[in-house]
N, C-alpha and C positions, 0 to 999 in steps of 0.2 A: 323662510325665517328672516325677520328683520329685527335688529337690535339697535337701541338708541345710541347715537354717537355723542361724544362729549366735546366741549369747547377746546380742550387740550388736543383732542384728536385732530380737529380742524386746523389748529395752529401748527401742529407738527407737519400736517400736509403742506402748509405754505412754506415751511422750511425747505421743502423739496426743490424750490427754485435755486437753491445753492448746493444742496447735498442730498443724497439718498438718506432719508431719516431712518436709520437703523441703529440698534444696539447689538453688539456681538460679544461672544464669550467663548472661551475654550476650557474644557475640563480634560485633563490628562490623567489616565489611570495607570497603576502599576500592573494591572492584569486585564483579562478579557471580560467583557460584559456578556450577560445572558440575553440572547436575542429575543426569546419569547417574553421574558420579564420586561425588557425594555419596550417592546411593542405594546404590551398590556398596560404599561405605565403611561405611554403616550395616549392610548385610547381612553384611559381613565381621565387623563388631563383634559382631553377634548370634551369628554362628557361633562366634566365639572365646569369648563369654560367654553361654551358653544361658540363664542366669538372667534375661536381658533379655526373654525370652519368657514368663517365669513370673509368677505372682501369689502373694503371700504368704498362706499359710493360718495365720491367727493362733491357731487352736485347736490345731493340731498342730505349729506352729513349723517348717514346711517351705515350700519354694517349689514350686508345682505349675505345670506347663506342658503344652503339646501334645507329641505324639510327637516325640522328638528327631530323627527321620529325616524328618519332614514338611518340606515346602518352606518355606524361610525367607523371610519377608516383612518389609519395613521399614514397611509401611503403618500399623501400630499405633504406631510410634515417630515417624516423620517426618510432620509436617503442614506442607504448603506453603501460604503465604498471600500473595496479591498485594497489595502495599501501595500501589502507585502513588506519589503524592506525600505521602500521609498516613502517613508512615513511622513517626514517633516514637510516635504513639498506638497503632497496631497492635502495635508492638514492645513497648510497655509493658504492654498487655493480655496479650500472650503470655507475657511474663516473669512476670506475676503469676498465671499458671495454677497449678493444683495437681494432685495425684494422689490417688486414692482407694485406700487400702490394701486389698488383697484383691480389688479390682475391676479396677484398671488395672495394666498392666505398669509396671515401676519406672523407666522412662525415656521422656521425651517431648522431641522436638526440633522447635521451630517454625522453619521456614525462611521468613524474612520477605524477600520478593522486591520490592525497590524498582526504580525505573526505571534507576538507574545503579549501585546498590550493594545488597548483601544483608547480612542479619544472621542469626545463629543464636541463638535463645533456648532454652537447655537446662534442663530441669527433671528432677531425679533424686530418687527416694525416698531419704530418709535411712536407710532400712533397707538400701538397696543399698550406700551408701558415705557416708563423712564428707567434709569439705571437701577434704582432701588426696587422697582417693580420687577425688573429683569432678574435681580438677585433672588427675590421671592419666588419667581418662576422656577429657577434652578433648584431651590430648596424643595419646592413642591414636587418637582420631577423626581428628585432623589427619594423623597418620602414615598411616593407612589411606586417607585421601583422596589423599595424595601418592604412596604407594608401592604396590607389589604386595603384597597381603595374605599370600601364601605366604612372603615373606621376613621377615615380622614374627612369624609364629605361634610360632616357637621362642624369641622374645625376651621374651615377656610372662609376668607372674606372675599366675596365676589363683587362687592360694591366698587364701581368705577367713578363715582360722582365726586365732585369737588366739595359737595355739601358735607361730607364726612370730616372735612377740615374746618369749614366755616360755620357749621351749626353751633359751635361752642361760643361764637361771637354774637353780641347783640347787634341790632340794626345801627345803633349810635356808634358802636365800636367800628363797624364796617365803614360808616360814613367818615369817621375820623381817619381811618387808614387811607381811604380814597383821596382825602384832601390833604394828606401829609406831603411833606417835601419829597420831590422826585429823587431817587437814589442815583440815577444814571445821567445827571445833567452835564457831566464833563467827559462823557465817552467820546473818544476820537475815532470816528467810524472810518477814517481814511488811512490810519496808520497800519502798516502791514510789513511783513518780512520781505526782503528783496528776492522774491521767487518769481521765475518767469518760464521755466521749462516744465512742461506737463506731458503726461503719457495717457494712454487709453484705459489702463487698468490701475487700480490702487495698489499701493505697497504698504506694508506694515513695518514700523520701526518699534522695536521693543528693547527696553533696558530694564534690568532688575537690580535691586539693592536690598541690603539687609534692613529690616524694620528696626532691629535693635540699635542701629546707628542713629536713627531718628529719635528713638526713645531715650537714648543716652543724652542727646542734646537737650531734650525736654527736661530731664532731671537736673541738668547743669544750669538751666536758665532760672536763676534764683529770684530775680526781681519781677519776673512775669512768667506765666505758664502758657507757652504756645502749644497749640495742638499740632499733631503730625501734619495736618493740612496746612497750617500756617507756615511750617518749616519748608514744605515742598513748594508752596506758593512763593516764599521768599527766595528760594533758589532759582525759581523760574524767572522772577522779576529781576534778580541780580544778573542772571544770564543775559536777558534782553538788554539790560543797561550796559554790561561789559562788552557784548558783541556788536551792538548797534548804536550805542550812545544815547539810548532813550532815557530821559530824565522824568518825564511825566507820563504815567500810565494809569489806565482804568481797566481792570480785568474783571469781567463778570464771572461769578462763581456760583454754579447751581446749588440750590439748597433744597433738601427734601422737606416738603411741607407736612409730611407725616409727623414731624416733631410737634405739631400743634394738637395732635390727637393720637395717642398711642394705640387706640383701637383700629387705626388705619394702617398700622405698621406692615401688615401682611398683604395689603391690597396690591393687585397686579394691574396698574394703570399709570397714568401720568399725574403726578402731584409734585410739580417742581416749580420753584420760583428762583429768584436770583439775589445773591448778595453782590455788592460792588466794592472791589478793593481799589481805592484811589491812592496812588503813591506819587509823591514829588521828591526826587532825589537831588540833594545838593550837599556840598561839604563832605563829611565823613560817611561814605556809603558802605559801611560795614554790614556784614550779614546780620549781625546781632541787632543793629539799628533798624534795618529793614524789617526783620522778623518781628521786632517789638512793635513797630508801627502797624503791621498787618494784624498782629494779635489783638491790639487795642481796638482797631476798626471792627474786626470780626466779632469780638466780645460784645461791643456796643450793638451791632446789628442783630446778634443772637438774642439780645434782651428786648428787642423791639419786634413789631409785626409788619415792618415796612415791606418785607419781601412778599407780602400778600397783596400789595397794591395792584401790581400788573395783572396777576391772575384774577382778582376780583373784577377789575375793569373788563377783562376779556370775557368773563362769564356774563356780565351785564349786557355787553354789546351782542353776545351770542344769542341772548334771549330777545333782544330788542330789534335786531336788524335781520333782514333776509340774508341768506348765506351769500348770495351774489354780491350784495352791498358790503357785507362784512369782509368778503374776500378782497374787495378793492381797498377797504380801509386797512386791512392787515398788510396788504402788499405795499402800501405806502408808508406804513408805520413800523413794520417789523424789519429790524436791521440785524442780520446775523453777524456777530462780531468777527472781524478778520483775525483777531488774536484772542484765544479763549482757553479756558482751563476747566476741567471737570474731575472731581473726585467721585468715583463710582462706588466707593465704600469698602468696608472691611468685610470680607466673606467669612462667614462663621463655619469653621471646619466641623463643628459638632452637628450642624444641620445639613451639611453637604456630604451625606453618607449614603452610598449605594450598596446596601446590604453586604457589608464586609469587604467590598472591592475598594481598596484604599486609593485615595486621590493623591497623585504626586504633585500636581500643580493646577492652579486655576487663575485666570485673569479675565477681566471685562474691559472691552474697548469701545470706542465711540465710532461715529460715522466717518466715512472717507471724505476728506476735505479736498476740494479743488484748489489749484493755485490761484491766488496767493494766500488762501486761508490756512490757518494752522491751529490745531487744538491739542493741548497736552491732556491726556487722560491718565488717571491714577486708579489703581485698585490694589488691595492688599489681601494676602492669604497666608495664614500661619506667620512665619517670621520673614516673609518676602513681600517687598513692595514692587509692583510692576508699573513702569512708565511706558505708555504706548502712544503712538500717533499713526493714524491711517491717512495716507496722502496720495494724491495723483502726481506729486512732484517727481521729476526725473533729472538725471545728470547732475550738474552743479547745485541745482536747487535741492535735490534729494540729499546730496552730501552736506549741504548747509544745515538741513534739518537734523541730520545725524549728529552734526557738531553741536547743535543746540541741546539735543538730548544728552550727549556726552558731557557737555559743560555742566548741566544741571546735576548729573551724577557725581562729577568731580567735586563740585561745591559741597555736596552732602558728605562725600568721603573725607574731605579736608576739615570738617567741623571738629 
């Protein structure tokens, strides 16, 4: 079996020179899961998405797998672990697992079986999907666990192509986007946190805050209407300014390109571009002032199509150049930011339902970053906002990152 690869797959493979490109998430339940029902759900998921049985061939840019008519097995994807009472440590170890591109299938699910409750730690290759696609994958797994798979098959979107976003644009509109002003012309690729101690295994830093605190600030901002994302980004930037004296910053912020076509909302693939938040701080650097600047920038970018420029260019080069040549171009042009931010979305509790087994907590996190890289990842569920960072930092470097996370939370709490 051979499945067509996409330009975004190839690009995420090249991010591997800095990080293992994975998206990770944890679903904690109040009760136990049914083993047969879970295995049947995963087998149905693999049947709907044969790519889950495949491995990415980086030289050819395709996904290769076994005979499509061979018996489907979930054994490569589902790993069950008896946790007993030592629940959190085993859960944390599973959540920090990774995938080897070209060797492993692109999805692993660790079923952590406790004495009274279970968890699912889900690890997906970023070649398979972005954060929004990962979220859709969780919803589909929940639906397959809860319902008969044959009722679901006709409702899913298996399209992985970028065309589902760009087909609504004319050729002239695409040309105009391509020749528009570059958004990232002032990115400082050298600026990074003072991190120098590194370990062999990643560690996860997690902080949680009430979403209601952020919503209350939104309602009080009368002269402008910041999003929750604007508020969190402002707290992040103010923290970097207060702790390290940075006055000029450009923070890339991933944007879900599905916003250009609602029919692509449920697609499990990579459809991500970037907004760029450029901030110059001088004089009165109040939180409100910073948040107002961010909100104005983001509002302007949301009204434009500039975030499509880089993805369109990538897809043109992917069609024009041999993969060996494209690899050399990307390796010289792709710059993974040393400081970054990603909001992985608001998880819909109405869609994450596992046949009556109530979910106590969910969060989605990003790839483990080597020193000195740092990425703040955000996800929300119900009334809880989870801030996370996955890092190889150790010692004082790890303590510094904990201080950064704590400072962000303190700023929000003091609003």
